[in-house]
C-alpha positions as CSV (number, residue, x, y, z in Angstrom):
1,X,23.1,-1.6,0.3
2,X,20.8,-2.6,-2.5
3,X,20.7,-2.8,-6.2
4,X,17.1,-1.7,-6.4
5,X,17.5,2.0,-7.1
6,X,20.0,2.9,-9.8
7,X,17.8,1.7,-12.7
8,X,14.9,3.9,-11.6
9,X,13.9,6.5,-14.1
10,X,14.3,10.1,-13.0
11,X,11.0,11.3,-11.6
12,X,9.3,14.0,-13.5
13,X,8.2,17.6,-12.9
14,X,4.6,17.9,-12.0
15,X,1.9,20.1,-10.6
16,X,3.6,21.4,-7.5
17,X,0.4,22.6,-6.0
18,X,-1.2,19.2,-6.3
19,X,1.7,17.4,-4.8
20,X,2.0,19.8,-1.9
21,X,-1.6,19.3,-1.0
22,X,-2.4,22.9,-1.6
23,X,-5.9,24.2,-1.0
24,X,-8.0,26.7,-2.9
25,X,-11.1,28.5,-1.8
26,X,-14.5,27.5,-3.3
27,X,-16.0,30.3,-5.4
28,X,-19.0,32.1,-3.9
29,X,-22.3,30.8,-5.3
30,X,-24.0,33.0,-7.9
31,X,-27.5,34.4,-7.2
32,X,-30.5,32.5,-8.6
33,X,-32.4,34.2,-11.5
34,X,-35.1,36.6,-10.4
35,X,-33.5,37.0,-7.0
36,X,-31.3,39.7,-5.6
37,X,-27.7,38.4,-5.8
38,X,-26.4,37.2,-2.5
39,X,-24.0,39.4,-0.7
40,X,-20.4,38.2,-1.3
41,X,-19.3,35.7,1.3
42,X,-15.8,34.9,2.4
43,X,-14.6,31.7,0.9
44,X,-13.9,29.7,4.0
45,X,-14.5,26.2,2.8
46,X,-11.2,24.8,1.5
47,X,-10.9,22.5,-1.5
48,X,-8.2,19.9,-1.2
49,X,-6.3,19.4,-4.4
50,X,-6.4,16.0,-5.9
51,X,-3.6,13.7,-4.8
52,X,-0.8,13.3,-7.3
53,X,-0.7,9.6,-6.4
54,X,-3.5,7.2,-7.5
55,X,-3.5,3.6,-6.3
56,X,-6.3,1.5,-7.8
57,X,-6.9,-2.3,-7.5
58,X,-9.3,-4.9,-8.6
59,X,-10.0,-7.2,-5.7
60,X,-13.8,-8.1,-5.5
61,X,-16.1,-10.3,-7.4
62,X,-17.8,-7.2,-8.8
63,X,-14.4,-5.8,-9.8
64,X,-13.5,-9.0,-11.7
65,X,-16.9,-9.1,-13.4
66,X,-16.4,-5.6,-14.8
67,X,-13.3,-6.8,-16.8
68,X,-13.2,-8.6,-20.1
69,X,-12.4,-12.4,-19.8
70,X,-11.1,-14.7,-22.4
71,X,-11.0,-18.1,-20.9
72,X,-10.9,-16.9,-17.3
73,X,-13.6,-17.0,-14.7
74,X,-14.2,-15.5,-11.3
75,X,-13.1,-17.8,-8.5
76,X,-15.5,-17.4,-5.5
77,X,-14.5,-17.3,-1.9
78,X,-13.4,-15.0,0.9
79,X,-10.9,-13.6,-1.6
80,X,-12.5,-13.7,-5.0
81,X,-10.0,-13.9,-7.8
82,X,-9.5,-14.6,-11.5
83,X,-8.8,-18.2,-12.5
84,X,-8.2,-20.2,-15.7
85,X,-11.5,-21.8,-16.7
86,X,-10.6,-22.9,-20.2
87,X,-7.6,-22.2,-22.5
88,X,-8.1,-19.3,-24.9
89,X,-5.2,-20.7,-26.9
90,X,-1.7,-22.0,-26.7
91,X,1.6,-20.2,-27.1
92,X,5.3,-21.0,-27.1
93,X,7.5,-19.2,-24.6
94,X,11.3,-19.2,-24.9
95,X,12.7,-18.6,-21.4
96,X,15.8,-16.4,-21.8
97,X,17.1,-17.5,-18.4
98,X,17.0,-21.2,-18.9
99,X,17.4,-21.3,-22.7
100,X,14.4,-23.7,-23.0
101,X,11.2,-23.3,-25.0
102,X,7.8,-24.7,-24.0
103,X,4.2,-24.6,-25.1
104,X,1.7,-23.2,-22.6
105,X,-2.1,-22.9,-22.4
106,X,-3.3,-19.4,-21.6
107,X,-6.3,-17.3,-20.8
108,X,-6.6,-13.6,-20.3
109,X,-8.5,-11.0,-18.3
110,X,-8.4,-7.3,-19.2
111,X,-9.3,-4.6,-16.7
112,X,-11.7,-1.7,-17.4
113,X,-9.9,1.5,-18.3
114,X,-8.8,3.4,-15.3
115,X,-9.0,7.1,-16.0
116,X,-6.6,9.0,-13.7
117,X,-7.8,11.8,-11.5
118,X,-4.4,13.4,-12.0
119,X,-2.6,12.4,-15.2
120,X,0.6,10.7,-14.4
121,X,4.2,10.4,-15.4
122,X,4.9,7.0,-13.8
123,X,3.1,3.8,-13.0
124,X,4.0,0.6,-11.1
125,X,1.8,-2.5,-11.2
126,X,1.5,-5.0,-8.3
127,X,-0.4,-8.2,-7.8
128,X,-1.2,-11.0,-5.4
129,X,-1.4,-14.5,-6.9
130,X,-1.2,-18.2,-6.3
131,X,0.8,-20.0,-9.0
132,X,1.1,-23.8,-8.4
133,X,4.1,-25.6,-10.0
134,X,3.9,-25.5,-13.8
135,X,1.9,-22.2,-13.9
136,X,2.8,-18.5,-14.1
137,X,1.3,-15.2,-14.9
138,X,2.1,-12.1,-17.0
139,X,0.9,-8.6,-16.1
140,X,0.8,-6.0,-18.8
141,X,-0.1,-2.3,-18.9
142,X,-1.4,-0.3,-21.8
143,X,-1.8,3.5,-21.4
144,X,-3.6,6.3,-23.1
145,X,-1.6,9.5,-23.4
146,X,-3.1,12.9,-22.7
147,X,-3.1,13.6,-26.5
148,X,-5.2,10.5,-27.1
149,X,-2.5,8.2,-28.4
150,X,-1.9,4.8,-26.9
151,X,1.2,3.0,-25.6
152,X,1.9,-0.6,-26.7
153,X,1.1,-3.4,-24.2
154,X,4.1,-3.2,-21.8
155,X,5.1,-6.3,-19.8
156,X,5.3,-5.2,-16.1
157,X,6.3,-8.7,-15.0
158,X,6.4,-12.4,-15.8
159,X,6.0,-14.0,-12.4
160,X,5.7,-17.3,-10.7
161,X,6.2,-18.2,-7.0
162,X,8.5,-21.1,-7.7
163,X,11.7,-21.8,-9.7
164,X,11.4,-25.5,-10.1
165,X,12.0,-27.6,-13.3
166,X,8.4,-27.0,-14.4
167,X,8.5,-23.2,-13.8
168,X,9.7,-20.3,-15.8
169,X,12.2,-17.8,-14.2
170,X,10.6,-14.7,-12.7
171,X,11.6,-11.8,-14.9
172,X,11.2,-8.2,-15.8
173,X,11.5,-7.3,-19.5
174,X,14.1,-4.8,-20.8
175,X,14.0,-2.6,-23.9
176,X,10.3,-1.8,-23.9
177,X,9.7,1.7,-25.3
178,X,7.7,3.5,-28.0
179,X,9.7,6.8,-28.2
180,X,7.5,8.5,-25.7
181,X,7.6,6.2,-22.7
182,X,9.5,3.1,-21.5
183,X,9.6,0.5,-18.8
184,X,12.6,0.4,-16.5
185,X,12.4,-3.0,-14.7
186,X,9.1,-2.5,-12.8
187,X,8.4,1.2,-13.5
188,X,6.5,2.7,-16.5
189,X,7.7,6.3,-17.1
190,X,7.4,9.0,-19.6
191,X,10.5,10.0,-21.5
192,X,10.0,13.8,-21.3
193,X,7.6,14.9,-18.7
194,X,8.6,18.5,-19.2
195,X,6.9,18.3,-22.6
196,X,3.5,18.3,-20.7
197,X,2.6,14.8,-22.0
198,X,1.0,12.6,-19.4
199,X,-0.6,9.2,-18.9
200,X,-4.3,10.0,-18.8
201,X,-5.6,6.4,-18.4
202,X,-4.4,2.8,-18.4
203,X,-5.7,-0.7,-18.4
204,X,-4.1,-3.9,-17.1
205,X,-4.1,-7.3,-18.9
206,X,-3.5,-10.4,-16.9
207,X,-2.5,-13.6,-18.7
208,X,-2.6,-16.9,-16.8
209,X,-0.5,-19.8,-18.1
210,X,-0.3,-23.6,-17.4
211,X,1.3,-26.6,-18.9
212,X,-1.0,-28.2,-21.6
213,X,-3.1,-31.1,-20.5
214,X,-2.9,-30.2,-16.8
215,X,-5.5,-28.9,-14.5
216,X,-3.3,-26.7,-12.3
217,X,-4.1,-23.1,-12.7
218,X,-3.0,-19.7,-11.2
219,X,-5.4,-17.6,-9.2
220,X,-5.0,-13.8,-8.9
221,X,-6.7,-12.1,-5.9
222,X,-5.4,-8.5,-6.3
223,X,-4.3,-6.7,-9.4
224,X,-3.6,-3.0,-9.3
225,X,-1.3,-0.1,-10.2
226,X,0.0,3.0,-8.6
227,X,0.2,6.0,-11.0
228,X,1.7,9.3,-9.9
229,X,2.8,12.7,-11.1
230,X,5.2,14.1,-8.5
231,X,6.9,17.4,-8.3
232,X,10.6,17.6,-9.3
233,X,12.2,18.4,-6.0
234,X,15.3,18.0,-3.9
235,X,13.5,19.1,-0.7
236,X,10.0,18.2,0.6
237,X,7.9,20.1,3.1
238,X,8.3,18.9,6.6
239,X,5.4,17.3,8.4
240,X,4.4,18.0,11.9
241,X,4.3,14.9,14.2
242,X,0.8,13.9,15.0
243,X,0.5,10.2,16.0
244,X,3.7,9.4,17.8
245,X,4.9,7.3,20.7
246,X,4.0,3.9,19.3
247,X,6.4,1.1,18.2
248,X,5.4,-2.2,16.6
249,X,7.2,-5.4,17.7
250,X,8.7,-6.4,14.4
251,X,11.4,-9.2,14.1
252,X,14.9,-7.9,13.4
253,X,17.0,-9.4,10.6
254,X,20.3,-8.1,9.3
255,X,21.2,-8.6,5.6
256,X,24.8,-8.1,6.5
257,X,25.2,-11.4,8.3
258,X,24.4,-13.1,4.9
259,X,27.4,-11.6,3.0
260,X,28.8,-14.2,0.7
261,X,25.8,-16.5,1.0
262,X,24.2,-17.6,-2.3
263,X,25.9,-15.1,-4.5
264,X,23.8,-16.2,-7.5
265,X,21.0,-14.1,-6.0
266,X,22.3,-10.5,-6.3
267,X,25.8,-11.2,-5.0
268,X,24.6,-12.4,-1.6
269,X,23.3,-10.8,1.5
270,X,24.9,-7.4,1.2
271,X,22.3,-6.6,-1.5
272,X,19.3,-8.2,0.2
273,X,17.8,-5.2,1.9
274,X,14.4,-5.6,0.1
275,X,13.8,-9.3,0.8
276,X,15.2,-8.9,4.3
277,X,12.7,-6.1,5.0
278,X,9.9,-8.1,3.4
279,X,10.7,-11.1,5.6
280,X,10.6,-9.0,8.8
281,X,7.1,-7.8,8.0
282,X,5.9,-11.2,6.8
283,X,6.9,-12.6,10.2
284,X,5.4,-9.6,12.0
285,X,2.1,-10.9,10.7
286,X,2.8,-14.4,12.0
287,X,3.7,-16.0,8.7
288,X,6.8,-18.2,8.2
289,X,8.2,-20.5,5.6
290,X,7.9,-24.2,6.5
291,X,10.8,-26.3,7.5
292,X,10.5,-28.2,4.2
293,X,10.6,-24.9,2.3
294,X,13.8,-24.0,4.1
295,X,15.5,-27.4,3.6
296,X,17.6,-26.1,0.7
297,X,19.4,-23.6,2.9
298,X,22.7,-24.5,4.4
299,X,21.9,-25.4,8.0
300,X,24.9,-23.5,9.3
301,X,23.4,-20.2,8.1
302,X,21.5,-18.1,10.6
303,X,18.0,-16.8,9.6
304,X,17.5,-19.1,6.7
305,X,14.2,-17.5,5.9
306,X,16.1,-14.4,4.7
307,X,18.0,-16.6,2.2
308,X,14.6,-18.0,1.2
309,X,13.1,-14.6,0.6
310,X,16.1,-13.5,-1.5
311,X,15.7,-16.6,-3.7
312,X,12.0,-16.1,-4.3
313,X,12.0,-12.4,-4.9
314,X,14.9,-12.6,-7.4
315,X,14.3,-11.1,-10.8
316,X,16.4,-13.0,-13.3
317,X,16.6,-10.1,-15.8
318,X,17.3,-7.4,-13.3
319,X,19.8,-9.7,-11.6
320,X,18.6,-8.5,-8.2
321,X,16.1,-9.0,-5.4
322,X,14.9,-5.3,-5.4
323,X,12.1,-5.6,-7.9
324,X,9.3,-3.8,-6.0
325,X,6.2,-5.8,-7.3
326,X,8.1,-9.1,-7.0
327,X,8.7,-8.5,-3.3
328,X,5.0,-7.7,-2.8
329,X,4.0,-10.8,-4.7
330,X,6.3,-12.9,-2.6
331,X,4.7,-11.6,0.6
332,X,1.2,-12.5,-0.7
333,X,2.2,-16.1,-1.2
334,X,1.8,-16.5,2.6
335,X,-1.7,-17.5,3.8
336,X,-4.3,-14.7,4.2
337,X,-1.7,-11.9,3.5
338,X,-2.0,-9.3,0.9
339,X,0.4,-6.7,-0.4
340,X,0.9,-3.8,-2.8
341,X,3.3,-1.1,-3.9
342,X,2.3,2.5,-3.7
343,X,3.6,6.0,-2.6
344,X,2.8,7.9,0.5
345,X,2.7,11.7,0.8
346,X,4.4,12.3,4.2
347,X,5.4,10.7,7.5
348,X,1.9,11.6,8.7
349,X,0.6,8.8,6.4
350,X,3.1,6.4,7.9
351,X,2.1,7.5,11.4
352,X,-1.5,6.6,10.7
353,X,-0.5,3.2,9.4
354,X,1.8,2.5,12.4
355,X,-1.0,3.6,14.8
356,X,-3.2,1.1,13.1
357,X,-0.6,-1.6,13.5
358,X,0.7,-1.7,9.9
359,X,4.4,-1.4,9.4
360,X,5.7,0.4,6.2
361,X,8.7,-0.7,4.0
362,X,10.2,2.4,2.5
363,X,12.7,3.0,-0.3
364,X,15.3,5.7,-0.1
365,X,18.7,6.9,-1.4
366,X,21.1,9.1,0.5
367,X,24.6,10.2,1.3
368,X,26.2,9.2,4.6
369,X,25.9,12.8,5.7
370,X,22.2,13.0,5.0
371,X,21.0,10.5,7.6
372,X,22.5,10.8,11.1
373,X,23.1,7.4,12.7
374,X,23.0,5.3,9.6
375,X,26.8,5.3,9.1
376,X,26.6,4.6,5.4
377,X,25.3,6.1,2.1
378,X,23.4,4.3,-0.6
379,X,22.1,4.6,-4.1
380,X,19.0,2.7,-3.1
381,X,17.9,0.9,0.1
382,X,14.8,-0.6,1.7
383,X,14.1,-0.5,5.4
384,X,11.0,-0.8,7.6
385,X,9.4,1.9,9.6
386,X,8.1,0.3,12.7
387,X,7.3,3.2,15.0
388,X,7.8,6.8,16.1
389,X,9.3,8.2,19.2
390,X,7.2,10.5,21.4
391,X,9.1,13.4,19.7
392,X,8.2,12.1,16.2
393,X,11.5,10.6,15.1
394,X,11.4,7.5,13.0
395,X,12.0,4.1,14.5
396,X,13.2,1.8,11.7
397,X,14.4,-1.8,11.4
398,X,17.3,-1.2,9.1
399,X,18.7,-4.4,7.6
400,X,22.0,-2.7,6.7
401,X,23.2,-3.4,10.3
402,X,26.0,-5.6,11.5
403,X,23.8,-8.0,13.5
404,X,20.2,-8.7,14.2
405,X,20.1,-6.9,17.6
406,X,21.6,-3.8,15.9
407,X,18.8,-3.6,13.3
408,X,16.6,-1.3,15.4
409,X,17.6,2.4,14.7
410,X,16.1,5.8,15.5
411,X,16.6,8.3,12.7
412,X,15.9,12.1,12.7
413,X,12.4,12.7,11.4
414,X,13.3,15.6,9.1
415,X,16.2,13.8,7.5
416,X,14.3,10.5,7.0
417,X,11.3,12.2,5.5
418,X,13.3,14.2,3.0
419,X,15.4,11.3,1.7
420,X,12.4,9.1,1.3
421,X,10.0,11.6,-0.3
422,X,12.3,13.6,-2.6
423,X,12.4,12.8,-6.3
424,X,15.9,14.3,-7.0
425,X,19.1,14.2,-5.1
426,X,22.9,14.7,-5.5
427,X,25.3,11.8,-5.3
428,X,28.8,12.0,-3.8
429,X,30.1,13.4,-7.1
430,X,27.5,16.2,-7.2
431,X,25.6,14.6,-10.1
432,X,21.8,14.7,-10.1
433,X,20.1,11.3,-9.4
434,X,16.6,10.2,-8.8
435,X,14.8,9.5,-5.5
436,X,12.0,7.2,-4.9
437,X,9.3,9.8,-4.2
438,X,7.8,8.0,-1.2
439,X,7.7,4.5,-2.6
440,X,6.7,1.9,-0.1
441,X,5.5,-1.7,0.3
442,X,2.4,-2.4,2.4
443,X,1.7,-5.9,3.7
444,X,-1.4,-6.5,5.7
445,X,-4.0,-9.2,6.4
446,X,-6.5,-10.3,3.8
447,X,-9.1,-9.3,6.3
448,X,-7.8,-6.2,8.1
449,X,-9.1,-5.2,11.5
450,X,-11.8,-2.4,11.3
451,X,-9.3,0.3,12.3
452,X,-6.7,-0.9,9.7
453,X,-9.4,-1.1,7.0
454,X,-10.4,2.5,7.8
455,X,-6.9,3.9,7.6
456,X,-6.1,2.0,4.4
457,X,-9.3,3.2,2.8
458,X,-8.5,6.8,3.8
459,X,-5.2,6.4,2.1
460,X,-6.9,5.3,-1.1
461,X,-6.2,1.5,-0.6
462,X,-8.9,-1.1,-0.5
């Protein structure tokens, strides 16, 4: 169904109590000096464990001013961003996917150090940017281990919205490692989480590039990362339905009707679950590619916007359309739309988002026998959660359907939650493989409605 999952690093063991949202009583207060000690009191006030998932982003003018610029400046406006003010230097970049070398002007912005509330085993960066023709950006992550040592600067993506003659090819970077951690396409992960080593902090470096002598420049409005330390588990606790009985009216697109179309992009439509899901949610928010943007698509093809999404999410190194941050970045190229990659802790989080009018694109892997009604098994697949039945079952737009009308599915809640949130699973041969651990894409307006803003903030997203 998708090529997005097999390269994912196996998720690591972690603090199970933290991941399960366990609670611990507060200790009784000690008596003040010179006073009779207070009688012991029952500890009735719960203390919620820190979340094992930390999403943090830089989005405001104040955020950008806290970073370290070298040739960049803060671009004012409703969505303040980082832009290229003056070149900090020039560099030559050899594009491995076109075989050409070119000189580029560049400038950088480096974030403050983000110290993690719960040290992590994995991190995924994501960003929202405008890259006019002849410009591109690179996002890098450097971490500090729990023993104080540092990682190298890891490239988390070299990205541009276009793929014209003046553009580089969007790409992840393979073979990045230091003997303790590595990057697998879009995911930083520790090699041996069982050793106890963790990522205690990180910083992000943003590099903006343009052709020398031109004035075109990228602008980045959102830059962030999701860091997590999830428990190593085949089964997750079941959530109790809370906010149910709502379904969002999301367009329905099948990836399967695009089989054989544009095989240069991940073998065609049968592997386009991620861009197809992205396109459904982009259009839910009222955004569409223009007729001119779609002019390259064969006019005999239905839903040409799905072909367009596949082309412009394609990662030329990964040879697929399932790069998580690249999908989010594509969505944010549409006007007044923002996006990110994170993890959620349960279907209750998804319920809150749906109740606020925000659909959720989820990543999961499963055997055919593990999800009733799907009719297939997959090593990695993206679909969109668009609602919940009154009983709490999941209403999903599943692009792995034979036609657009067949895309709407209802999946059993317990099965769906488990295949989405688990970090370990068995494949058809009984071998242990990784699960996504609740990975999702969230796309929402640059100016969310008050209720949407509140829910996002409560989930740690701003």
